[in-house]
PDB file of N, CA, C and O in Angstrom:
ATOM      1  N   MET A   1      67.789  34.206 -21.273  1.00  0.00           N
ATOM      2  CA  MET A   1      68.433  33.709 -20.069  1.00  0.00           C
ATOM      3  C   MET A   1      69.264  34.828 -19.446  1.00  0.00           C
ATOM      4  O   MET A   1      69.894  35.611 -20.157  1.00  0.00           O
ATOM      5  N   MET A   2      69.263  34.900 -18.111  1.00  0.00           N
ATOM      6  CA  MET A   2      70.002  35.941 -17.405  1.00  0.00           C
ATOM      7  C   MET A   2      71.475  35.590 -17.328  1.00  0.00           C
ATOM      8  O   MET A   2      71.851  34.422 -17.225  1.00  0.00           O
ATOM      9  N   ASN A   3      72.306  36.631 -17.381  1.00  0.00           N
ATOM     10  CA  ASN A   3      73.724  36.375 -17.148  1.00  0.00           C
ATOM     11  C   ASN A   3      73.952  36.245 -15.642  1.00  0.00           C
ATOM     12  O   ASN A   3      73.053  36.520 -14.848  1.00  0.00           O
ATOM     13  N   ASN A   4      75.124  35.837 -15.264  1.00  0.00           N
ATOM     14  CA  ASN A   4      75.426  35.554 -13.859  1.00  0.00           C
ATOM     15  C   ASN A   4      75.245  36.780 -12.981  1.00  0.00           C
ATOM     16  O   ASN A   4      74.742  36.667 -11.863  1.00  0.00           O
ATOM     17  N   SER A   5      75.644  37.944 -13.463  1.00  0.00           N
ATOM     18  CA  SER A   5      75.522  39.179 -12.688  1.00  0.00           C
ATOM     19  C   SER A   5      74.061  39.530 -12.425  1.00  0.00           C
ATOM     20  O   SER A   5      73.691  39.887 -11.306  1.00  0.00           O
ATOM     21  N   ALA A   6      73.236  39.425 -13.464  1.00  0.00           N
ATOM     22  CA  ALA A   6      71.812  39.710 -13.310  1.00  0.00           C
ATOM     23  C   ALA A   6      71.153  38.706 -12.375  1.00  0.00           C
ATOM     24  O   ALA A   6      70.282  39.071 -11.585  1.00  0.00           O
ATOM     25  N   GLU A   7      71.562  37.447 -12.459  1.00  0.00           N
ATOM     26  CA  GLU A   7      71.008  36.410 -11.590  1.00  0.00           C
ATOM     27  C   GLU A   7      71.348  36.683 -10.124  1.00  0.00           C
ATOM     28  O   GLU A   7      70.491  36.532  -9.254  1.00  0.00           O
ATOM     29  N   LYS A   8      72.574  37.078  -9.847  1.00  0.00           N
ATOM     30  CA  LYS A   8      72.982  37.394  -8.474  1.00  0.00           C
ATOM     31  C   LYS A   8      72.207  38.597  -7.943  1.00  0.00           C
ATOM     32  O   LYS A   8      71.781  38.612  -6.789  1.00  0.00           O
ATOM     33  N   ARG A   9      72.029  39.599  -8.793  1.00  0.00           N
ATOM     34  CA  ARG A   9      71.304  40.799  -8.385  1.00  0.00           C
ATOM     35  C   ARG A   9      69.850  40.435  -8.074  1.00  0.00           C
ATOM     36  O   ARG A   9      69.298  40.903  -7.079  1.00  0.00           O
ATOM     37  N   TRP A  10      69.224  39.603  -8.917  1.00  0.00           N
ATOM     38  CA  TRP A  10      67.851  39.175  -8.691  1.00  0.00           C
ATOM     39  C   TRP A  10      67.736  38.395  -7.387  1.00  0.00           C
ATOM     40  O   TRP A  10      66.809  38.616  -6.607  1.00  0.00           O
ATOM     41  N   ARG A  11      68.665  37.495  -7.152  1.00  0.00           N
ATOM     42  CA  ARG A  11      68.663  36.698  -5.927  1.00  0.00           C
ATOM     43  C   ARG A  11      68.795  37.597  -4.706  1.00  0.00           C
ATOM     44  O   ARG A  11      68.053  37.439  -3.737  1.00  0.00           O
ATOM     45  N   PHE A  12      69.733  38.538  -4.742  1.00  0.00           N
ATOM     46  CA  PHE A  12      69.931  39.457  -3.623  1.00  0.00           C
ATOM     47  C   PHE A  12      68.672  40.276  -3.378  1.00  0.00           C
ATOM     48  O   PHE A  12      68.242  40.432  -2.235  1.00  0.00           O
ATOM     49  N   THR A  13      68.080  40.800  -4.448  1.00  0.00           N
ATOM     50  CA  THR A  13      66.901  41.650  -4.323  1.00  0.00           C
ATOM     51  C   THR A  13      65.733  40.888  -3.706  1.00  0.00           C
ATOM     52  O   THR A  13      65.072  41.394  -2.800  1.00  0.00           O
ATOM     53  N   LEU A  14      65.479  39.694  -4.182  1.00  0.00           N
ATOM     54  CA  LEU A  14      64.361  38.900  -3.663  1.00  0.00           C
ATOM     55  C   LEU A  14      64.597  38.522  -2.201  1.00  0.00           C
ATOM     56  O   LEU A  14      63.688  38.632  -1.378  1.00  0.00           O
ATOM     57  N   LEU A  15      65.789  38.086  -1.882  1.00  0.00           N
ATOM     58  CA  LEU A  15      66.072  37.686  -0.502  1.00  0.00           C
ATOM     59  C   LEU A  15      66.044  38.878   0.447  1.00  0.00           C
ATOM     60  O   LEU A  15      65.598  38.747   1.587  1.00  0.00           O
ATOM     61  N   LYS A  16      66.506  40.021   0.001  1.00  0.00           N
ATOM     62  CA  LYS A  16      66.447  41.235   0.819  1.00  0.00           C
ATOM     63  C   LYS A  16      64.985  41.635   1.034  1.00  0.00           C
ATOM     64  O   LYS A  16      64.599  42.028   2.135  1.00  0.00           O
ATOM     65  N   ASN A  17      64.187  41.533  -0.009  1.00  0.00           N
ATOM     66  CA  ASN A  17      62.767  41.855   0.083  1.00  0.00           C
ATOM     67  C   ASN A  17      62.060  40.898   1.046  1.00  0.00           C
ATOM     68  O   ASN A  17      61.199  41.316   1.820  1.00  0.00           O
ATOM     69  N   LEU A  18      62.422  39.627   0.996  1.00  0.00           N
ATOM     70  CA  LEU A  18      61.863  38.637   1.917  1.00  0.00           C
ATOM     71  C   LEU A  18      62.251  38.974   3.354  1.00  0.00           C
ATOM     72  O   LEU A  18      61.421  38.911   4.261  1.00  0.00           O
ATOM     73  N   GLU A  19      63.494  39.325   3.551  1.00  0.00           N
ATOM     74  CA  GLU A  19      63.957  39.709   4.888  1.00  0.00           C
ATOM     75  C   GLU A  19      63.166  40.907   5.406  1.00  0.00           C
ATOM     76  O   GLU A  19      62.763  40.926   6.569  1.00  0.00           O
ATOM     77  N   ASP A  20      62.943  41.897   4.561  1.00  0.00           N
ATOM     78  CA  ASP A  20      62.174  43.079   4.961  1.00  0.00           C
ATOM     79  C   ASP A  20      60.745  42.706   5.351  1.00  0.00           C
ATOM     80  O   ASP A  20      60.200  43.252   6.309  1.00  0.00           O
ATOM     81  N   SER A  21      60.142  41.784   4.617  1.00  0.00           N
ATOM     82  CA  SER A  21      58.775  41.336   4.934  1.00  0.00           C
ATOM     83  C   SER A  21      58.721  40.654   6.294  1.00  0.00           C
ATOM     84  O   SER A  21      57.802  40.888   7.078  1.00  0.00           O
ATOM     85  N   VAL A  22      59.700  39.820   6.566  1.00  0.00           N
ATOM     86  CA  VAL A  22      59.735  39.108   7.850  1.00  0.00           C
ATOM     87  C   VAL A  22      59.954  40.102   8.996  1.00  0.00           C
ATOM     88  O   VAL A  22      59.335  39.976  10.053  1.00  0.00           O
ATOM     89  N   LEU A  23      60.820  41.072   8.790  1.00  0.00           N
ATOM     90  CA  LEU A  23      61.042  42.081   9.832  1.00  0.00           C
ATOM     91  C   LEU A  23      59.788  42.922  10.066  1.00  0.00           C
ATOM     92  O   LEU A  23      59.485  43.282  11.204  1.00  0.00           O
ATOM     93  N   SER A  24      59.064  43.235   9.004  1.00  0.00           N
ATOM     94  CA  SER A  24      57.808  43.972   9.152  1.00  0.00           C
ATOM     95  C   SER A  24      56.783  43.130   9.908  1.00  0.00           C
ATOM     96  O   SER A  24      56.034  43.649  10.736  1.00  0.00           O
ATOM     97  N   LEU A  25      56.753  41.836   9.623  1.00  0.00           N
ATOM     98  CA  LEU A  25      55.872  40.920  10.338  1.00  0.00           C
ATOM     99  C   LEU A  25      56.182  40.942  11.829  1.00  0.00           C
ATOM    100  O   LEU A  25      55.279  41.063  12.657  1.00  0.00           O
ATOM    101  N   LEU A  26      57.449  40.824  12.163  1.00  0.00           N
ATOM    102  CA  LEU A  26      57.849  40.842  13.574  1.00  0.00           C
ATOM    103  C   LEU A  26      57.490  42.166  14.237  1.00  0.00           C
ATOM    104  O   LEU A  26      57.042  42.189  15.383  1.00  0.00           O
ATOM    105  N   ASN A  27      57.686  43.255  13.526  1.00  0.00           N
ATOM    106  CA  ASN A  27      57.350  44.572  14.065  1.00  0.00           C
ATOM    107  C   ASN A  27      55.858  44.661  14.383  1.00  0.00           C
ATOM    108  O   ASN A  27      55.479  45.151  15.447  1.00  0.00           O
ATOM    109  N   GLU A  28      55.016  44.192  13.471  1.00  0.00           N
ATOM    110  CA  GLU A  28      53.563  44.234  13.698  1.00  0.00           C
ATOM    111  C   GLU A  28      53.171  43.355  14.881  1.00  0.00           C
ATOM    112  O   GLU A  28      52.284  43.718  15.654  1.00  0.00           O
ATOM    113  N   LEU A  29      53.820  42.207  15.030  1.00  0.00           N
ATOM    114  CA  LEU A  29      53.518  41.327  16.166  1.00  0.00           C
ATOM    115  C   LEU A  29      53.913  41.972  17.486  1.00  0.00           C
ATOM    116  O   LEU A  29      53.189  41.859  18.475  1.00  0.00           O
ATOM    117  N   ILE A  30      55.051  42.642  17.507  1.00  0.00           N
ATOM    118  CA  ILE A  30      55.484  43.335  18.729  1.00  0.00           C
ATOM    119  C   ILE A  30      54.528  44.476  19.055  1.00  0.00           C
ATOM    120  O   ILE A  30      54.168  44.688  20.213  1.00  0.00           O
ATOM    121  N   MET A  31      54.121  45.207  18.020  1.00  0.00           N
ATOM    122  CA  MET A  31      53.167  46.299  18.239  1.00  0.00           C
ATOM    123  C   MET A  31      51.845  45.748  18.773  1.00  0.00           C
ATOM    124  O   MET A  31      51.251  46.336  19.677  1.00  0.00           O
ATOM    125  N   ALA A  32      51.383  44.631  18.227  1.00  0.00           N
ATOM    126  CA  ALA A  32      50.132  44.030  18.687  1.00  0.00           C
ATOM    127  C   ALA A  32      50.246  43.591  20.143  1.00  0.00           C
ATOM    128  O   ALA A  32      49.308  43.745  20.925  1.00  0.00           O
ATOM    129  N   LYS A  33      51.391  43.048  20.490  1.00  0.00           N
ATOM    130  CA  LYS A  33      51.598  42.587  21.865  1.00  0.00           C
ATOM    131  C   LYS A  33      51.492  43.742  22.855  1.00  0.00           C
ATOM    132  O   LYS A  33      50.964  43.582  23.956  1.00  0.00           O
ATOM    133  N   ASN A  34      51.994  44.897  22.457  1.00  0.00           N
ATOM    134  CA  ASN A  34      52.050  46.027  23.372  1.00  0.00           C
ATOM    135  C   ASN A  34      50.904  47.025  23.212  1.00  0.00           C
ATOM    136  O   ASN A  34      50.800  47.974  23.990  1.00  0.00           O
ATOM    137  N   ALA A  35      50.056  46.826  22.229  1.00  0.00           N
ATOM    138  CA  ALA A  35      48.973  47.775  21.952  1.00  0.00           C
ATOM    139  C   ALA A  35      47.793  47.568  22.896  1.00  0.00           C
ATOM    140  O   ALA A  35      47.592  46.476  23.427  1.00  0.00           O
ATOM    141  N   PRO A  36      47.022  48.622  23.095  1.00  0.00           N
ATOM    142  CA  PRO A  36      45.772  48.444  23.841  1.00  0.00           C
ATOM    143  C   PRO A  36      44.848  47.486  23.083  1.00  0.00           C
ATOM    144  O   PRO A  36      44.942  47.352  21.863  1.00  0.00           O
ATOM    145  N   LYS A  37      43.978  46.842  23.807  1.00  0.00           N
ATOM    146  CA  LYS A  37      43.124  45.813  23.223  1.00  0.00           C
ATOM    147  C   LYS A  37      42.369  46.303  21.984  1.00  0.00           C
ATOM    148  O   LYS A  37      42.180  45.542  21.035  1.00  0.00           O
ATOM    149  N   SER A  38      41.941  47.551  21.987  1.00  0.00           N
ATOM    150  CA  SER A  38      41.160  48.083  20.871  1.00  0.00           C
ATOM    151  C   SER A  38      41.967  48.201  19.577  1.00  0.00           C
ATOM    152  O   SER A  38      41.381  48.264  18.496  1.00  0.00           O
ATOM    153  N   LEU A  39      43.302  48.232  19.666  1.00  0.00           N
ATOM    154  CA  LEU A  39      44.151  48.390  18.488  1.00  0.00           C
ATOM    155  C   LEU A  39      44.817  47.094  18.033  1.00  0.00           C
ATOM    156  O   LEU A  39      45.392  47.042  16.946  1.00  0.00           O
ATOM    157  N   LYS A  40      44.743  46.060  18.846  1.00  0.00           N
ATOM    158  CA  LYS A  40      45.444  44.806  18.538  1.00  0.00           C
ATOM    159  C   LYS A  40      45.046  44.206  17.192  1.00  0.00           C
ATOM    160  O   LYS A  40      45.905  43.740  16.443  1.00  0.00           O
ATOM    161  N   SER A  41      43.759  44.212  16.881  1.00  0.00           N
ATOM    162  CA  SER A  41      43.302  43.532  15.669  1.00  0.00           C
ATOM    163  C   SER A  41      43.903  44.162  14.409  1.00  0.00           C
ATOM    164  O   SER A  41      44.219  43.446  13.458  1.00  0.00           O
ATOM    165  N   ALA A  42      44.064  45.470  14.387  1.00  0.00           N
ATOM    166  CA  ALA A  42      44.658  46.124  13.213  1.00  0.00           C
ATOM    167  C   ALA A  42      46.099  45.666  13.013  1.00  0.00           C
ATOM    168  O   ALA A  42      46.512  45.406  11.882  1.00  0.00           O
ATOM    169  N   TYR A  43      46.861  45.565  14.085  1.00  0.00           N
ATOM    170  CA  TYR A  43      48.244  45.100  13.984  1.00  0.00           C
ATOM    171  C   TYR A  43      48.302  43.633  13.545  1.00  0.00           C
ATOM    172  O   TYR A  43      49.167  43.246  12.758  1.00  0.00           O
ATOM    173  N   LEU A  44      47.385  42.833  14.056  1.00  0.00           N
ATOM    174  CA  LEU A  44      47.375  41.416  13.698  1.00  0.00           C
ATOM    175  C   LEU A  44      46.983  41.207  12.234  1.00  0.00           C
ATOM    176  O   LEU A  44      47.492  40.298  11.577  1.00  0.00           O
ATOM    177  N   ILE A  45      46.089  42.039  11.728  1.00  0.00           N
ATOM    178  CA  ILE A  45      45.721  41.952  10.309  1.00  0.00           C
ATOM    179  C   ILE A  45      46.932  42.292   9.445  1.00  0.00           C
ATOM    180  O   ILE A  45      47.202  41.609   8.457  1.00  0.00           O
ATOM    181  N   ARG A  46      47.662  43.342   9.811  1.00  0.00           N
ATOM    182  CA  ARG A  46      48.860  43.708   9.039  1.00  0.00           C
ATOM    183  C   ARG A  46      49.923  42.618   9.158  1.00  0.00           C
ATOM    184  O   ARG A  46      50.613  42.313   8.185  1.00  0.00           O
ATOM    185  N   ALA A  47      50.056  42.035  10.342  1.00  0.00           N
ATOM    186  CA  ALA A  47      51.021  40.946  10.522  1.00  0.00           C
ATOM    187  C   ALA A  47      50.657  39.761   9.633  1.00  0.00           C
ATOM    188  O   ALA A  47      51.530  39.150   9.016  1.00  0.00           O
ATOM    189  N   SER A  48      49.394  39.447   9.572  1.00  0.00           N
ATOM    190  CA  SER A  48      48.932  38.351   8.724  1.00  0.00           C
ATOM    191  C   SER A  48      49.243  38.625   7.254  1.00  0.00           C
ATOM    192  O   SER A  48      49.624  37.719   6.513  1.00  0.00           O
ATOM    193  N   SER A  49      49.081  39.857   6.847  1.00  0.00           N
ATOM    194  CA  SER A  49      49.394  40.247   5.474  1.00  0.00           C
ATOM    195  C   SER A  49      50.884  40.072   5.178  1.00  0.00           C
ATOM    196  O   SER A  49      51.256  39.566   4.120  1.00  0.00           O
ATOM    197  N   HIS A  50      51.725  40.489   6.106  1.00  0.00           N
ATOM    198  CA  HIS A  50      53.174  40.326   5.929  1.00  0.00           C
ATOM    199  C   HIS A  50      53.554  38.845   5.898  1.00  0.00           C
ATOM    200  O   HIS A  50      54.441  38.441   5.146  1.00  0.00           O
ATOM    201  N   LEU A  51      52.882  38.046   6.716  1.00  0.00           N
ATOM    202  CA  LEU A  51      53.153  36.607   6.723  1.00  0.00           C
ATOM    203  C   LEU A  51      52.797  35.989   5.372  1.00  0.00           C
ATOM    204  O   LEU A  51      53.564  35.204   4.815  1.00  0.00           O
ATOM    205  N   GLU A  52      51.641  36.349   4.862  1.00  0.00           N
ATOM    206  CA  GLU A  52      51.209  35.800   3.573  1.00  0.00           C
ATOM    207  C   GLU A  52      52.160  36.217   2.449  1.00  0.00           C
ATOM    208  O   GLU A  52      52.493  35.410   1.581  1.00  0.00           O
ATOM    209  N   THR A  53      52.590  37.466   2.469  1.00  0.00           N
ATOM    210  CA  THR A  53      53.538  37.957   1.472  1.00  0.00           C
ATOM    211  C   THR A  53      54.861  37.197   1.582  1.00  0.00           C
ATOM    212  O   THR A  53      55.456  36.830   0.569  1.00  0.00           O
ATOM    213  N   SER A  54      55.307  36.968   2.790  1.00  0.00           N
ATOM    214  CA  SER A  54      56.559  36.233   3.003  1.00  0.00           C
ATOM    215  C   SER A  54      56.460  34.811   2.466  1.00  0.00           C
ATOM    216  O   SER A  54      57.407  34.299   1.868  1.00  0.00           O
ATOM    217  N   ILE A  55      55.325  34.183   2.677  1.00  0.00           N
ATOM    218  CA  ILE A  55      55.125  32.811   2.183  1.00  0.00           C
ATOM    219  C   ILE A  55      55.200  32.782   0.656  1.00  0.00           C
ATOM    220  O   ILE A  55      55.813  31.886   0.077  1.00  0.00           O
ATOM    221  N   LEU A  56      54.579  33.756   0.015  1.00  0.00           N
ATOM    222  CA  LEU A  56      54.633  33.816  -1.446  1.00  0.00           C
ATOM    223  C   LEU A  56      56.063  34.046  -1.941  1.00  0.00           C
ATOM    224  O   LEU A  56      56.463  33.474  -2.955  1.00  0.00           O
ATOM    225  N   LYS A  57      56.818  34.857  -1.252  1.00  0.00           N
ATOM    226  CA  LYS A  57      58.214  35.107  -1.636  1.00  0.00           C
ATOM    227  C   LYS A  57      59.058  33.854  -1.433  1.00  0.00           C
ATOM    228  O   LYS A  57      59.969  33.586  -2.217  1.00  0.00           O
ATOM    229  N   LEU A  58      58.762  33.086  -0.387  1.00  0.00           N
ATOM    230  CA  LEU A  58      59.468  31.820  -0.181  1.00  0.00           C
ATOM    231  C   LEU A  58      59.193  30.851  -1.321  1.00  0.00           C
ATOM    232  O   LEU A  58      60.098  30.169  -1.802  1.00  0.00           O
ATOM    233  N   ARG A  59      57.938  30.796  -1.749  1.00  0.00           N
ATOM    234  CA  ARG A  59      57.599  29.921  -2.878  1.00  0.00           C
ATOM    235  C   ARG A  59      58.315  30.350  -4.146  1.00  0.00           C
ATOM    236  O   ARG A  59      58.765  29.517  -4.933  1.00  0.00           O
ATOM    237  N   LEU A  60      58.416  31.664  -4.336  1.00  0.00           N
ATOM    238  CA  LEU A  60      59.128  32.173  -5.500  1.00  0.00           C
ATOM    239  C   LEU A  60      60.605  31.787  -5.433  1.00  0.00           C
ATOM    240  O   LEU A  60      61.188  31.405  -6.447  1.00  0.00           O
ATOM    241  N   CYS A  61      61.210  31.881  -4.262  1.00  0.00           N
ATOM    242  CA  CYS A  61      62.606  31.452  -4.094  1.00  0.00           C
ATOM    243  C   CYS A  61      62.757  29.979  -4.458  1.00  0.00           C
ATOM    244  O   CYS A  61      63.735  29.581  -5.092  1.00  0.00           O
ATOM    245  N   LEU A  62      61.782  29.181  -4.052  1.00  0.00           N
ATOM    246  CA  LEU A  62      61.823  27.749  -4.341  1.00  0.00           C
ATOM    247  C   LEU A  62      61.683  27.496  -5.839  1.00  0.00           C
ATOM    248  O   LEU A  62      62.427  26.696  -6.407  1.00  0.00           O
ATOM    249  N   GLU A  63      60.743  28.168  -6.472  1.00  0.00           N
ATOM    250  CA  GLU A  63      60.524  27.976  -7.908  1.00  0.00           C
ATOM    251  C   GLU A  63      61.709  28.445  -8.743  1.00  0.00           C
ATOM    252  O   GLU A  63      62.042  27.829  -9.756  1.00  0.00           O
ATOM    253  N   LEU A  64      62.338  29.525  -8.324  1.00  0.00           N
ATOM    254  CA  LEU A  64      63.479  30.049  -9.065  1.00  0.00           C
ATOM    255  C   LEU A  64      64.786  29.345  -8.701  1.00  0.00           C
ATOM    256  O   LEU A  64      65.828  29.591  -9.309  1.00  0.00           O
ATOM    257  N   LYS A  65      64.713  28.468  -7.702  1.00  0.00           N
ATOM    258  CA  LYS A  65      65.884  27.704  -7.246  1.00  0.00           C
ATOM    259  C   LYS A  65      67.057  28.632  -6.902  1.00  0.00           C
ATOM    260  O   LYS A  65      68.193  28.414  -7.323  1.00  0.00           O
ATOM    261  N   ILE A  66      66.744  29.668  -6.127  1.00  0.00           N
ATOM    262  CA  ILE A  66      67.801  30.621  -5.789  1.00  0.00           C
ATOM    263  C   ILE A  66      68.389  30.389  -4.402  1.00  0.00           C
ATOM    264  O   ILE A  66      69.281  31.120  -3.971  1.00  0.00           O
ATOM    265  N   THR A  67      67.895  29.386  -3.712  1.00  0.00           N
ATOM    266  CA  THR A  67      68.484  29.024  -2.427  1.00  0.00           C
ATOM    267  C   THR A  67      68.228  27.538  -2.170  1.00  0.00           C
ATOM    268  O   THR A  67      67.495  26.890  -2.917  1.00  0.00           O
ATOM    269  N   ASN A  68      68.815  27.024  -1.146  1.00  0.00           N
ATOM    270  CA  ASN A  68      68.742  25.614  -0.792  1.00  0.00           C
ATOM    271  C   ASN A  68      67.294  25.196  -0.486  1.00  0.00           C
ATOM    272  O   ASN A  68      66.625  25.815   0.342  1.00  0.00           O
ATOM    273  N   GLU A  69      66.823  24.147  -1.158  1.00  0.00           N
ATOM    274  CA  GLU A  69      65.444  23.669  -0.963  1.00  0.00           C
ATOM    275  C   GLU A  69      65.175  23.253   0.479  1.00  0.00           C
ATOM    276  O   GLU A  69      64.108  23.544   1.019  1.00  0.00           O
ATOM    277  N   THR A  70      66.120  22.584   1.096  1.00  0.00           N
ATOM    278  CA  THR A  70      65.932  22.119   2.472  1.00  0.00           C
ATOM    279  C   THR A  70      65.680  23.295   3.402  1.00  0.00           C
ATOM    280  O   THR A  70      64.791  23.238   4.251  1.00  0.00           O
ATOM    281  N   LYS A  71      66.454  24.355   3.247  1.00  0.00           N
ATOM    282  CA  LYS A  71      66.263  25.537   4.095  1.00  0.00           C
ATOM    283  C   LYS A  71      64.897  26.166   3.852  1.00  0.00           C
ATOM    284  O   LYS A  71      64.229  26.591   4.794  1.00  0.00           O
ATOM    285  N   ILE A  72      64.485  26.226   2.595  1.00  0.00           N
ATOM    286  CA  ILE A  72      63.180  26.801   2.268  1.00  0.00           C
ATOM    287  C   ILE A  72      62.071  25.985   2.928  1.00  0.00           C
ATOM    288  O   ILE A  72      61.140  26.555   3.495  1.00  0.00           O
ATOM    289  N   PHE A  73      62.160  24.656   2.861  1.00  0.00           N
ATOM    290  CA  PHE A  73      61.141  23.804   3.472  1.00  0.00           C
ATOM    291  C   PHE A  73      61.112  23.964   4.992  1.00  0.00           C
ATOM    292  O   PHE A  73      60.040  23.942   5.597  1.00  0.00           O
ATOM    293  N   GLN A  74      62.273  24.124   5.605  1.00  0.00           N
ATOM    294  CA  GLN A  74      62.327  24.352   7.044  1.00  0.00           C
ATOM    295  C   GLN A  74      61.671  25.679   7.411  1.00  0.00           C
ATOM    296  O   GLN A  74      60.919  25.766   8.381  1.00  0.00           O
ATOM    297  N   ILE A  75      61.965  26.704   6.625  1.00  0.00           N
ATOM    298  CA  ILE A  75      61.377  28.020   6.874  1.00  0.00           C
ATOM    299  C   ILE A  75      59.873  27.981   6.651  1.00  0.00           C
ATOM    300  O   ILE A  75      59.118  28.590   7.409  1.00  0.00           O
ATOM    301  N   GLN A  76      59.426  27.264   5.608  1.00  0.00           N
ATOM    302  CA  GLN A  76      57.998  27.156   5.335  1.00  0.00           C
ATOM    303  C   GLN A  76      57.262  26.469   6.490  1.00  0.00           C
ATOM    304  O   GLN A  76      56.138  26.847   6.821  1.00  0.00           O
ATOM    305  N   ALA A  77      57.882  25.479   7.090  1.00  0.00           N
ATOM    306  CA  ALA A  77      57.266  24.801   8.235  1.00  0.00           C
ATOM    307  C   ALA A  77      57.101  25.772   9.399  1.00  0.00           C
ATOM    308  O   ALA A  77      56.076  25.769  10.080  1.00  0.00           O
ATOM    309  N   LYS A  78      58.111  26.595   9.620  1.00  0.00           N
ATOM    310  CA  LYS A  78      58.032  27.575  10.709  1.00  0.00           C
ATOM    311  C   LYS A  78      57.007  28.664  10.409  1.00  0.00           C
ATOM    312  O   LYS A  78      56.301  29.112  11.312  1.00  0.00           O
ATOM    313  N   THR A  79      56.918  29.091   9.158  1.00  0.00           N
ATOM    314  CA  THR A  79      55.927  30.105   8.821  1.00  0.00           C
ATOM    315  C   THR A  79      54.507  29.540   8.927  1.00  0.00           C
ATOM    316  O   THR A  79      53.580  30.256   9.306  1.00  0.00           O
ATOM    317  N   ALA A  80      54.339  28.265   8.596  1.00  0.00           N
ATOM    318  CA  ALA A  80      53.027  27.632   8.744  1.00  0.00           C
ATOM    319  C   ALA A  80      52.619  27.604  10.217  1.00  0.00           C
ATOM    320  O   ALA A  80      51.459  27.847  10.550  1.00  0.00           O
ATOM    321  N   GLU A  81      53.569  27.311  11.087  1.00  0.00           N
ATOM    322  CA  GLU A  81      53.305  27.307  12.518  1.00  0.00           C
ATOM    323  C   GLU A  81      52.941  28.719  12.997  1.00  0.00           C
ATOM    324  O   GLU A  81      52.006  28.900  13.776  1.00  0.00           O
ATOM    325  N   ALA A  82      53.693  29.707  12.518  1.00  0.00           N
ATOM    326  CA  ALA A  82      53.404  31.098  12.877  1.00  0.00           C
ATOM    327  C   ALA A  82      52.015  31.496  12.392  1.00  0.00           C
ATOM    328  O   ALA A  82      51.288  32.201  13.092  1.00  0.00           O
ATOM    329  N   GLY A  83      51.648  31.047  11.202  1.00  0.00           N
ATOM    330  CA  GLY A  83      50.332  31.333  10.658  1.00  0.00           C
ATOM    331  C   GLY A  83      49.217  30.745  11.514  1.00  0.00           C
ATOM    332  O   GLY A  83      48.194  31.392  11.743  1.00  0.00           O
ATOM    333  N   ARG A  84      49.417  29.517  11.985  1.00  0.00           N
ATOM    334  CA  ARG A  84      48.431  28.888  12.855  1.00  0.00           C
ATOM    335  C   ARG A  84      48.296  29.671  14.162  1.00  0.00           C
ATOM    336  O   ARG A  84      47.189  29.877  14.661  1.00  0.00           O
ATOM    337  N   MET A  85      49.415  30.096  14.699  1.00  0.00           N
ATOM    338  CA  MET A  85      49.381  30.869  15.949  1.00  0.00           C
ATOM    339  C   MET A  85      48.725  32.233  15.726  1.00  0.00           C
ATOM    340  O   MET A  85      47.961  32.703  16.568  1.00  0.00           O
ATOM    341  N   LEU A  86      49.020  32.849  14.616  1.00  0.00           N
ATOM    342  CA  LEU A  86      48.457  34.165  14.314  1.00  0.00           C
ATOM    343  C   LEU A  86      46.959  34.057  14.066  1.00  0.00           C
ATOM    344  O   LEU A  86      46.193  34.915  14.505  1.00  0.00           O
ATOM    345  N   GLY A  87      46.546  33.027  13.377  1.00  0.00           N
ATOM    346  CA  GLY A  87      45.130  32.826  13.091  1.00  0.00           C
ATOM    347  C   GLY A  87      44.322  32.421  14.318  1.00  0.00           C
ATOM    348  O   GLY A  87      43.112  32.640  14.377  1.00  0.00           O
ATOM    349  N   GLY A  88      45.002  31.828  15.294  1.00  0.00           N
ATOM    350  CA  GLY A  88      44.322  31.359  16.492  1.00  0.00           C
ATOM    351  C   GLY A  88      44.102  32.471  17.455  1.00  0.00           C
ATOM    352  O   GLY A  88      43.538  32.256  18.528  1.00  0.00           O
TER     353      GLY A  88
END
């Protein structure tokens, strides 16, 4: 079992990593929006990858119970919507 200090460090690391994934996703979407048509698909593929990674990190947060379940479910609903828009 982890001590309190190790648990806090793990929580911070995972949440920071999740934040970085979401920011990378947003960056790829902005690049896709502004890219010439021939380059858009590459940015969208990378954005999709970041979205999928973010979803997995959210599930890990839920399984490890390191943040509020209600907030995680709200975020998951928004990521599902983003996924539908990205896939469309």
